[in-house]
C-alpha positions as CSV (number, residue, x, y, z in Angstrom):
1,X,-40.5,24.7,61.7
2,X,-41.4,27.2,58.9
3,X,-45.1,27.4,57.9
4,X,-44.3,27.2,54.2
5,X,-41.7,25.2,52.4
6,X,-40.9,26.6,48.9
7,X,-39.2,24.0,46.7
8,X,-37.0,25.3,43.9
9,X,-35.6,22.6,41.6
10,X,-32.6,24.0,39.7
11,X,-30.4,22.7,36.9
12,X,-27.7,24.9,35.3
13,X,-29.7,28.0,36.4
14,X,-26.9,30.3,37.4
15,X,-28.2,33.1,35.3
16,X,-31.6,33.3,37.1
17,X,-31.5,31.5,40.4
18,X,-30.4,34.3,42.6
19,X,-33.2,36.6,41.4
20,X,-35.7,33.8,41.8
21,X,-34.7,33.1,45.4
22,X,-34.7,36.8,46.3
23,X,-38.3,37.0,45.0
24,X,-39.3,34.3,47.4
25,X,-37.4,35.9,50.3
26,X,-39.1,39.3,49.5
27,X,-42.5,37.9,50.4
28,X,-44.5,39.9,52.9
29,X,-45.3,36.6,54.6
30,X,-42.0,35.7,56.1
31,X,-42.5,32.4,58.0
32,X,-41.0,30.3,55.2
33,X,-38.0,28.2,54.0
34,X,-36.7,28.1,50.5
35,X,-35.3,24.7,49.6
36,X,-33.2,24.8,46.5
37,X,-32.5,21.4,45.0
38,X,-29.3,21.8,42.8
39,X,-29.9,18.9,40.4
40,X,-26.4,18.0,39.3
41,X,-25.6,21.4,37.8
42,X,-22.3,21.9,36.1
43,X,-22.3,25.7,36.6
44,X,-22.5,28.0,39.6
45,X,-26.2,27.4,40.4
46,X,-25.6,26.2,44.0
47,X,-23.3,29.1,44.9
48,X,-25.7,31.7,43.4
49,X,-28.7,30.2,45.1
50,X,-27.2,30.6,48.5
51,X,-28.2,33.9,50.1
52,X,-27.2,35.6,53.3
53,X,-30.5,34.4,54.9
54,X,-31.0,31.4,57.2
55,X,-34.3,30.7,55.5
56,X,-32.4,29.4,52.4
57,X,-31.2,25.8,52.2
58,X,-29.3,24.5,49.2
59,X,-29.2,20.7,48.6
60,X,-27.0,19.3,45.9
61,X,-27.6,15.9,44.3
62,X,-26.7,14.0,41.1
63,X,-28.9,14.9,38.2
64,X,-32.3,13.1,38.7
65,X,-34.7,15.4,36.8
66,X,-37.3,18.0,37.8
67,X,-39.9,15.7,39.3
68,X,-37.5,13.7,41.5
69,X,-36.0,17.1,42.6
70,X,-39.4,18.3,43.6
71,X,-40.1,15.2,45.6
72,X,-36.8,15.5,47.3
73,X,-37.5,19.1,48.3
74,X,-40.9,18.3,49.7
75,X,-39.4,15.6,51.9
76,X,-36.9,17.9,53.5
77,X,-39.2,20.1,55.5
78,X,-42.3,19.1,57.5
79,X,-44.2,22.4,56.9
80,X,-47.9,23.2,57.1
81,X,-48.0,24.3,53.5
82,X,-45.8,23.6,50.4
83,X,-45.2,25.6,47.3
84,X,-43.3,25.3,44.0
85,X,-41.1,27.9,42.3
86,X,-39.3,27.2,39.1
87,X,-35.7,28.4,39.1
88,X,-36.3,31.1,36.5
89,X,-39.7,32.5,37.6
90,X,-40.4,35.4,39.9
91,X,-43.1,36.0,42.5
92,X,-45.1,39.1,43.4
93,X,-44.3,39.9,47.1
94,X,-47.9,39.5,48.2
95,X,-48.3,36.1,46.7
96,X,-48.0,33.8,49.8
97,X,-49.8,36.2,52.1
98,X,-52.9,36.4,50.0
99,X,-52.9,32.7,49.1
100,X,-52.7,31.6,52.7
101,X,-55.4,34.1,53.5
102,X,-57.6,32.5,50.8
103,X,-56.9,29.0,52.2
104,X,-57.6,30.1,55.7
105,X,-61.0,31.5,54.6
106,X,-61.9,28.3,52.9
107,X,-60.7,25.4,55.1
108,X,-62.4,22.8,52.8
109,X,-60.1,23.9,49.9
110,X,-56.6,22.5,49.9
111,X,-54.9,24.1,46.9
112,X,-54.5,27.7,45.8
113,X,-53.1,28.9,42.5
114,X,-53.0,32.2,40.7
115,X,-53.0,33.9,37.3
116,X,-49.6,34.6,35.9
117,X,-47.9,36.7,33.2
118,X,-45.9,35.1,30.4
119,X,-42.6,36.9,30.6
120,X,-39.5,37.1,28.3
121,X,-37.1,38.5,30.9
122,X,-37.6,42.3,30.2
123,X,-37.4,44.6,33.2
124,X,-40.8,44.8,35.0
125,X,-40.1,46.9,38.2
126,X,-43.7,48.2,38.4
127,X,-45.0,44.6,38.5
128,X,-43.7,44.1,42.1
129,X,-45.1,47.3,43.5
130,X,-48.6,47.0,41.9
131,X,-51.2,46.4,44.7
132,X,-53.1,43.1,44.9
133,X,-56.4,42.4,46.7
134,X,-56.5,38.6,46.4
135,X,-59.9,38.4,44.8
136,X,-61.0,34.8,43.8
137,X,-61.8,33.7,40.3
138,X,-64.8,31.5,41.1
139,X,-65.0,30.1,37.5
140,X,-61.7,28.3,38.0
141,X,-62.2,27.4,41.7
142,X,-63.8,24.5,43.5
143,X,-63.8,21.1,41.8
144,X,-61.8,22.0,38.7
145,X,-61.1,18.5,37.2
146,X,-63.4,19.2,34.3
147,X,-61.4,22.3,33.4
148,X,-57.9,21.0,34.3
149,X,-58.2,17.9,32.1
150,X,-58.7,20.3,29.1
151,X,-56.0,22.8,29.9
152,X,-53.4,23.2,32.6
153,X,-54.5,26.5,34.1
154,X,-52.4,25.8,37.3
155,X,-48.8,26.9,36.6
156,X,-46.6,25.0,39.1
157,X,-44.9,28.2,40.2
158,X,-48.3,29.6,41.2
159,X,-49.5,26.7,43.5
160,X,-49.5,26.6,47.3
161,X,-51.2,23.7,49.1
162,X,-51.6,22.0,52.4
163,X,-48.9,19.6,53.4
164,X,-51.7,17.2,54.6
165,X,-52.8,16.9,50.9
166,X,-49.3,16.1,49.8
167,X,-49.0,13.4,52.5
168,X,-52.2,11.8,51.4
169,X,-51.5,11.9,47.7
170,X,-47.8,11.0,47.5
171,X,-45.4,12.7,45.2
172,X,-45.0,13.5,41.5
173,X,-44.6,10.8,39.0
174,X,-41.2,10.7,37.5
175,X,-41.8,9.2,34.1
176,X,-42.0,12.4,31.9
177,X,-41.1,15.8,33.3
178,X,-43.2,17.4,30.5
179,X,-46.4,16.1,32.0
180,X,-45.6,15.1,35.6
181,X,-46.7,18.3,37.1
182,X,-50.0,18.3,35.1
183,X,-50.6,14.7,36.1
184,X,-50.1,15.6,39.8
185,X,-52.5,18.6,39.7
186,X,-55.2,16.7,37.8
187,X,-54.9,13.8,40.2
188,X,-55.2,16.4,43.1
189,X,-58.3,17.9,41.4
190,X,-60.2,14.6,41.7
191,X,-59.7,14.7,45.5
192,X,-59.3,18.3,46.5
193,X,-61.0,21.7,45.9
194,X,-58.9,24.5,44.4
195,X,-58.9,28.3,44.8
196,X,-57.7,30.5,42.0
197,X,-56.7,34.1,42.7
198,X,-57.6,36.2,39.7
199,X,-54.6,38.5,39.7
200,X,-51.2,37.7,38.4
201,X,-48.7,36.8,41.1
202,X,-46.0,35.0,38.9
203,X,-43.8,36.1,36.1
204,X,-43.5,32.9,34.0
205,X,-40.2,33.2,32.1
206,X,-40.2,32.0,28.5
207,X,-36.9,31.3,26.8
208,X,-36.1,31.7,23.1
209,X,-36.7,28.3,21.3
210,X,-34.0,27.1,19.0
211,X,-35.3,26.4,15.5
212,X,-32.9,23.5,15.4
213,X,-34.2,21.8,18.5
214,X,-35.4,18.3,17.9
215,X,-39.2,17.9,17.8
216,X,-40.4,15.3,20.3
217,X,-41.2,12.0,18.6
218,X,-44.0,11.3,21.1
219,X,-47.1,13.5,21.9
220,X,-46.7,13.3,25.7
221,X,-49.5,15.7,26.4
222,X,-52.2,13.9,24.5
223,X,-51.0,10.5,25.7
224,X,-51.2,11.7,29.3
225,X,-54.6,13.2,28.7
226,X,-55.9,9.9,27.4
227,X,-54.4,8.1,30.4
228,X,-55.9,10.6,32.9
229,X,-59.4,10.1,31.3
230,X,-58.9,6.4,31.5
231,X,-58.0,6.6,35.2
232,X,-60.5,9.2,36.4
233,X,-63.2,9.2,33.8
234,X,-65.5,12.0,32.7
235,X,-66.8,13.0,36.1
236,X,-64.5,13.5,39.0
237,X,-65.7,13.7,41.7
238,X,-69.1,12.4,40.6
239,X,-71.3,15.2,39.4
240,X,-68.5,17.4,38.1
241,X,-68.6,16.5,34.4
242,X,-66.1,17.0,31.6
243,X,-67.6,18.6,28.5
244,X,-67.2,15.9,25.8
245,X,-67.3,18.3,22.9
246,X,-64.6,20.5,24.5
247,X,-62.5,17.4,25.2
248,X,-62.7,16.4,21.5
249,X,-61.7,19.9,20.4
250,X,-58.7,19.9,22.8
251,X,-57.6,16.4,21.7
252,X,-57.9,17.3,18.1
253,X,-56.0,20.5,18.5
254,X,-53.2,18.6,20.4
255,X,-52.8,16.0,17.8
256,X,-53.1,18.5,14.9
257,X,-50.3,20.6,16.4
258,X,-48.1,17.6,16.9
259,X,-48.7,16.5,13.3
260,X,-48.1,20.1,12.0
261,X,-44.8,20.4,13.8
262,X,-43.5,17.2,12.2
263,X,-44.8,17.8,8.7
264,X,-43.4,21.4,8.7
265,X,-40.0,20.9,10.4
266,X,-39.6,17.4,11.8
267,X,-40.3,13.7,10.8
268,X,-42.5,14.1,7.7
269,X,-43.6,10.5,7.7
270,X,-44.7,10.6,11.4
271,X,-46.5,13.9,10.8
272,X,-48.4,12.6,7.7
273,X,-49.3,9.4,9.5
274,X,-50.7,11.4,12.4
275,X,-52.8,13.5,10.0
276,X,-54.0,10.4,8.2
277,X,-55.2,8.9,11.5
278,X,-57.1,12.2,12.3
279,X,-58.7,12.1,8.9
280,X,-59.7,8.5,9.3
281,X,-61.2,8.8,12.7
282,X,-62.6,12.4,12.6
283,X,-64.1,14.7,13.6
284,X,-63.1,18.1,12.2
285,X,-61.8,16.6,8.9
286,X,-62.1,20.0,7.1
287,X,-59.9,21.7,9.7
288,X,-57.5,18.8,9.6
289,X,-57.1,19.0,5.8
290,X,-56.5,22.8,6.1
291,X,-53.9,22.4,8.8
292,X,-52.1,19.7,6.8
293,X,-52.0,21.8,3.7
294,X,-50.5,24.7,5.6
295,X,-47.9,22.4,7.2
296,X,-46.8,21.1,3.8
297,X,-46.5,24.7,2.5
298,X,-44.3,25.6,5.5
299,X,-42.0,22.6,4.7
300,X,-41.5,23.2,1.0
301,X,-42.0,26.8,0.3
302,X,-39.2,29.0,1.5
303,X,-40.2,31.7,3.9
304,X,-39.8,35.3,2.7
305,X,-38.9,37.7,5.5
């Protein structure tokens, strides 16, 4: 049985999946399996994911979404550790070795995640040969619920954790793939200590965003944040407290950005209604008015390039 099971959910990822799988197979730690869940792709994802390596397994299913695919992949291999890798991201070759080393050195910590680089697909050959020492970022390690509820520092493609923690917690929720991974990690942070490696071990691919893409009618992130606070409170575990002022700032920013998107380019009525609610409830009314004014200008004044 491999020591690490790397789960790669993939949907219509033929352009990237082969390179992603190769980056997992290129790890200096080799006792692993790559489990690719082809989630009902209509392109050549499954064929391109398959490599001439017995450590790769491709499982095809009807389209069920990211979170269900991750849950399926986790159930396929009873490994000591599990890891996630999105179908278009890439790993530094020392990632697994140094993460497992960190977890071995701190047996009371169950999750290890790393810094990452936002990446737009440009060639980065030097990235993979740059040395890494695995130093720990103590400021984002330990009981990190108070930090994680504010901002999702733990990119899914960067996380490795003990299978025993997965077995105790259960899988990802499957309601909203925009927030399911954040919910899982926040839930984990109320029960388990995390280690963060300070160096980047993941190239996190960003794709061009179409200007015509429909803006979401629901603010999933802020609704999930409110639900998490309701479930876990302001101190989880007890004695590890969320900064209430920082929480208000993040909540205000999240709702302001949602309102701004709709006033500037989406549902004007929804955006104005959201701004009105922020002005009525406060705080930060001055900042809210400034943001709303800029949003209206962006909607009605043609941009000059």
